[in-house]
C-alpha positions in Angstrom: 31.7 -2.9 -18.9 33.9 -6.0 -18.9 35.7 -4.9 -15.7 32.5 -4.4 -13.7 33.1 -7.5 -11.6 36.8 -7.0 -11.0 36.3 -5.9 -7.4 34.2 -8.9 -6.4 37.2 -11.1 -5.6 38.9 -14.0 -7.4 36.7 -16.4 -9.2 33.9 -13.9 -9.7 35.5 -11.9 -12.6 32.9 -11.2 -15.3 30.0 -12.5 -13.2 27.3 -10.1 -12.0 26.7 -10.4 -8.2 23.2 -11.8 -7.5 20.8 -10.0 -5.2 18.8 -11.8 -2.6 15.5 -11.2 -4.3 16.7 -13.2 -7.2 17.1 -16.3 -5.1 14.3 -15.6 -2.7 12.8 -19.0 -1.5 9.2 -17.9 -1.2 6.6 -17.7 -4.0 6.7 -13.9 -4.4 7.4 -11.9 -7.5 9.7 -8.9 -7.5 9.7 -5.8 -9.7 12.0 -2.7 -10.1 15.1 -4.6 -9.1 13.5 -6.0 -6.0 12.1 -2.7 -4.7 8.5 -3.9 -5.1 7.1 -7.3 -4.2 3.8 -9.1 -4.8 2.4 -12.5 -4.3 2.8 -15.2 -6.9 -0.7 -14.7 -8.3 -1.8 -11.2 -9.4 -5.0 -11.9 -11.3 -7.4 -10.9 -8.4 -5.2 -7.9 -7.6 -5.5 -6.7 -11.2 -9.3 -7.2 -10.9 -9.3 -4.9 -7.9 -7.4 -2.2 -9.7 -9.8 -2.6 -12.7 -12.9 -2.2 -10.6 -11.7 0.8 -8.7 -10.2 2.6 -11.7 -13.1 1.9 -14.1 -15.8 2.9 -11.6 -14.0 6.1 -10.6 -13.2 7.1 -14.2 -16.8 6.6 -15.2 -18.0 8.7 -12.3 -15.6 11.6 -13.2 -16.6 11.5 -16.9 -20.4 11.0 -16.7 -21.6 12.2 -13.3 -19.2 14.8 -11.9 -19.7 17.4 -14.7 -23.5 17.4 -14.2 -23.3 17.4 -10.3 -20.6 20.1 -10.2 -22.8 22.3 -12.5 -26.1 21.6 -10.7 -24.9 21.3 -7.1 -21.4 22.1 -6.1 -17.8 21.9 -7.2 -16.9 20.2 -4.0 -18.2 16.8 -5.2 -15.4 16.1 -7.8 -12.8 17.5 -5.3 -13.9 15.2 -2.5 -14.1 12.2 -4.9 -10.5 13.0 -6.2 -9.1 13.1 -2.6 -10.8 9.8 -1.7 -9.6 8.2 -4.9 -6.0 9.1 -4.5 -6.0 8.1 -0.8 -7.5 4.7 -1.8 -5.0 4.0 -4.5 -2.1 5.1 -2.3 -3.1 2.8 0.5 -3.7 -0.1 -1.9 -0.3 0.2 -3.6 1.5 0.4 -0.2 -0.4 -2.7 1.0 0.3 -4.7 -2.2 4.0 -3.8 -2.8 5.2 -3.6 0.8 7.0 -6.5 2.6 4.3 -7.6 5.1 6.8 -8.7 7.7 8.4 -11.8 6.2 11.0 -13.6 8.4 14.1 -14.9 6.8 14.5 -18.6 6.8 17.2 -20.3 8.9 20.4 -21.1 7.2 21.6 -24.7 6.9 24.0 -24.2 9.9 21.3 -22.6 12.1 18.7 -25.3 11.2 21.2 -28.0 12.0 22.1 -26.5 15.4 18.4 -26.1 16.3 17.6 -29.7 15.1 20.5 -31.0 17.2 19.1 -29.2 20.3 15.5 -30.3 20.0 16.0 -33.8 18.7 17.1 -35.6 21.9 15.6 -39.0 21.0 18.2 -39.8 18.3 15.4 -40.5 15.8 16.4 -40.6 12.2 12.9 -40.0 10.8 12.7 -37.6 7.9 9.9 -35.4 9.3 9.8 -35.4 13.1 6.4 -34.8 14.8 5.3 -31.2 15.4 7.1 -29.5 18.2 6.2 -26.5 20.3 7.7 -24.3 23.0 6.0 -22.3 25.6 6.8 -18.7 26.7 5.2 -16.4 29.1 3.8 -13.1 27.7 2.1 -10.7 30.1 1.2 -13.6 32.5 -0.3 -15.7 29.7 1.3 -18.9 28.4 1.8 -18.7 24.6 2.9 -21.7 22.5 5.5 -21.2 19.7 5.2 -23.7 16.9 8.1 -25.0 14.9 8.0 -24.2 11.2 9.3 -27.2 9.1 9.7 -25.0 6.0 11.6 -22.1 7.6 13.4 -24.3 10.1 12.7 -22.2 13.2 10.3 -21.6 16.0 7.9 -18.9 15.0 7.9 -15.8 17.1 4.6 -14.9 18.9 1.7 -14.1 16.4 3.7 -15.4 13.5 2.2 -17.8 11.0 3.3 -19.5 7.8 1.3 -18.4 4.7 0.7 -21.4 2.5 0.1 -19.2 -0.5 3.3 -17.1 -0.4 5.3 -19.9 1.5 6.7 -17.4 4.0 6.5 -16.9 7.8 5.0 -13.5 8.4 5.1 -11.5 11.6 1.8 -10.7 13.2 0.1 -12.6 10.3 -3.4 -11.4 9.8 -4.4 -13.2 6.6 -3.5 -13.6 2.9 -5.6 -11.2 0.8 -5.8 -12.0 -2.9 -7.7 -8.8 -3.5 -4.5 -6.8 -2.6 -2.2 -9.5 -3.9 -0.2 -9.8 -0.8 -0.1 -11.1 2.8 -1.4 -8.7 5.5 1.0 -8.6 8.4 2.9 -6.4 10.8 4.4 -4.1 8.2 1.4 -3.4 6.0 -1.7 -3.9 8.2 -2.1 -0.2 8.8 -2.1 0.4 5.0 -4.6 -2.4 4.5 -6.9 -1.0 7.2 -6.7 2.5 5.7 -7.4 1.1 2.3 -10.6 -0.8 3.2 -11.8 2.2 5.3 -11.2 4.8 2.6 -12.6 2.4 0.0 -15.9 2.1 1.9 -16.1 5.9 2.1 -15.4 6.2 -1.7 -17.9 3.6 -2.6 -20.6 5.1 -0.5 -19.9 8.5 -1.8 -20.0 7.5 -5.5 -23.2 5.5 -4.8 -25.0 8.5 -3.2 -23.8 10.9 -5.9 -25.0 8.6 -8.7 -28.4 8.2 -7.1 -28.6 12.0 -6.8 -27.6 12.4 -10.4 -30.2 10.0 -11.6 -32.9 11.6 -9.4 -32.1 15.1 -10.7 -32.1 13.9 -14.3 -35.4 12.1 -14.0 -37.3 15.3 -13.1 -39.6 16.0 -15.9 -39.2 12.6 -17.5 -39.7 9.0 -16.5 -37.0 7.3 -14.4 -36.7 4.4 -17.0 -35.9 6.8 -19.8 -33.2 8.4 -17.6 -31.6 5.1 -17.1 -31.5 4.5 -20.8 -29.8 7.9 -21.3 -27.1 7.2 -18.7 -26.0 3.6 -19.0 -22.6 4.4 -17.5 -24.2 5.7 -14.3 -26.3 2.5 -14.1 -23.2 0.4 -14.3 -21.6 2.4 -11.5 -24.7 2.0 -9.5 -24.7 -1.8 -9.9 -21.0 -2.1 -9.0 -21.3 0.1 -5.9 -24.5 -1.6 -4.7 -23.1 -5.1 -4.8 -19.7 -4.1 -3.4 -20.6 -1.7 -0.6 -22.0 -4.2 1.7 -19.0 -6.5 1.7 -16.6 -3.5 2.0 -18.5 -1.9 4.9 -18.7 -5.3 6.7 -15.0 -5.9 6.2 -14.2 -2.4 7.6 -16.4 -3.0 10.6 -14.8 -6.4 11.3 -11.3 -5.0 11.1 -12.3 -2.0 13.3 -13.3 -4.5 15.9 -10.0 -6.3 15.5 -8.0 -3.1 15.8 -9.9 -2.1 18.9 -9.3 -5.5 20.5 -5.7 -5.8 19.2 -6.5 -9.1 17.5 -5.7 -10.5 14.1 -8.0 -12.3 11.7 -6.0 -15.5 12.1 -6.4 -15.3 15.9 -10.1 -14.5 15.7 -10.9 -17.4 13.3 -8.9 -19.9 15.3 -10.3 -18.6 18.5 -6.9 -18.3 20.1 -8.2 -16.1 23.0 -11.8 -17.3 23.2 -13.8 -20.4 23.8 -14.5 -21.1 20.1 -12.7 -24.4 20.3 -14.9 -25.5 23.2 -12.1 -25.1 25.7 -11.5 -22.6 28.5 -11.3 -19.0 27.3 -8.0 -17.3 27.9 -7.1 -13.6 28.0 -5.5 -11.9 25.0 -2.0 -11.1 26.3 -1.5 -8.5 23.6 -4.5 -6.3 24.5 -3.8 -3.1 26.4 -7.3 -3.2 28.0 -8.1 0.1 26.3 -9.6 0.7 22.8 -7.6 3.9 22.2 -4.3 2.3 23.3 -5.0 -0.8 21.2 -5.7 1.4 18.1 -2.5 3.4 18.7 -0.5 0.2 19.2 -1.8 -1.4 15.9 -2.0 1.7 13.6 0.6 4.2 15.0 4.2 4.0 15.9 7.3 3.6 13.7 7.2 1.1 10.9 9.5 -1.9 11.7 12.3 -2.4 9.1 12.2 -5.3 6.6 14.2 -8.3 7.7 14.7 -10.0 4.3 17.1 -7.4 2.8 15.8 -8.3 -0.7 18.1 -5.9 -2.5 21.2 -7.0 -0.7 23.9 -9.1 -2.5 24.2 -12.8 -1.9 27.3 -13.7 0.0 27.9 -17.5 -0.2 30.2 -17.5 2.8 28.0 -15.3 5.0 25.4 -16.8 7.4 22.2 -14.8 7.1 20.6 -13.7 10.4 17.6 -15.6 11.7 15.0 -14.0 14.0 15.2 -16.7 16.6 18.2 -18.9 17.6 18.6 -21.4 20.4 22.4 -21.8 20.4 25.5 -20.8 18.5 25.3 -22.2 14.9 27.6 -25.0 13.9 29.3 -22.7 11.3 30.6 -20.5 14.1 28.5 -17.5 13.4 27.4 -15.7 16.6 23.6 -15.6 17.1 22.0 -12.3 17.3 19.3 -13.2 19.8 18.2 -16.2 21.8 14.6 -17.5 21.9 14.1 -16.1 25.4 15.4 -12.7 24.3 13.1 -12.5 21.4 10.0 -13.5 23.4 11.0 -11.0 26.1 11.1 -8.3 23.4 7.6 -9.2 22.4 6.4 -9.1 26.0 8.0 -5.7 26.5 6.4 -4.3 23.4 3.0 -5.5 24.6 3.4 -3.8 28.0 4.9 -0.6 26.7 
C-alpha cells in the first residue's frame, strides 16, 4: 500500500494521482469514480424519479392485478416494458456527458488573446468578440467564451447553471438534472416520448379500472375504496398535457434539425424582427433530419474525466488559432473545425 505511488516519478511518492473529474472546473457532481456525472443541483431530478417511481409502483400494486384478471395479462407486461424504457432513457440522459468542451489551458488562452487583441488594450475584460464562418452557404457567427477562453464551435453555448460550454446545446433541464446537448439529446427525446406513452397508458388503465369497479355501485364510493388509483389519476392528468406538449415540440425540432436554444433565440427566423435566414444545418428533409439528430454513432466525450491530471501536459482544446506559447502543437485550427461542422451538415 505504501509503495502504490512509487511509479509516479520523483516528488510524487506516497501521493495518489488525482483524476480530472476531481479538479473539474464546472459545477457538476461526479459519482462512481467519475463514471457518472450530474448537474450541481439534484433536487428536481430526485422529484422526477419520485413521481415516476411512485406512480408506476401504485399502478402495479393497486390497478394491474384487477385489470389483468378482468381484461388481459398484456396490461402489466406493456406497462413494465414502458417503465423500464423510460427509466433507462432518463438515467442515460442524466448521467451522460452532454458534450462538454474542455476549457483552454493557460498557454492556449494566452496565445488566442495575443492574436485577437491587436489594440494593445490592457482592460481586464475586453468587449465581446465574434468570428464569422461559412457553413453551407450561410454566414454563422462564433462567439468568444470569456469563461472557457475560446471561440465556441457552431451550435455551442455556455450553460450558466453547469458553467460549461456544451456542443449542440439544446437547453439545461432541471427535471433530468443535466444539460441536454449533442451526446445525450437522443436519450432525452426518447425519454419524453416514452414517458408520454407511459403516462397516457396509466391514465387510460386507471380510468378503465375505476369504470369497471363502479358498475353496480356509485362512482363516489368506488373512489373512496381506491384512493391510490385516484392519486395516480390526479398525477397523470396534470402531467400528461405538459409531457405531450413537450414531446410534440421536440418532434418539431428534430424534424427541422433545430435546438431549443436556436428556436427561442430565433437564430434562423425573423423572431428578432430582422431578415429571416436559412437554417444551414437542415437537410431539407424530415427523414434525413431525424436520422441526423437521432441516429449515427455517439461522439466520444472530450473531457476525459477519468484521466489522470498531468501538470506538465497541455490539455487539448477543441479550437485553436495558432500554436500555443508552451510549444504544444495544436490539434486543429479554427478553420479546420468549422470545415468539419460544414462537412457533417452536408453529409
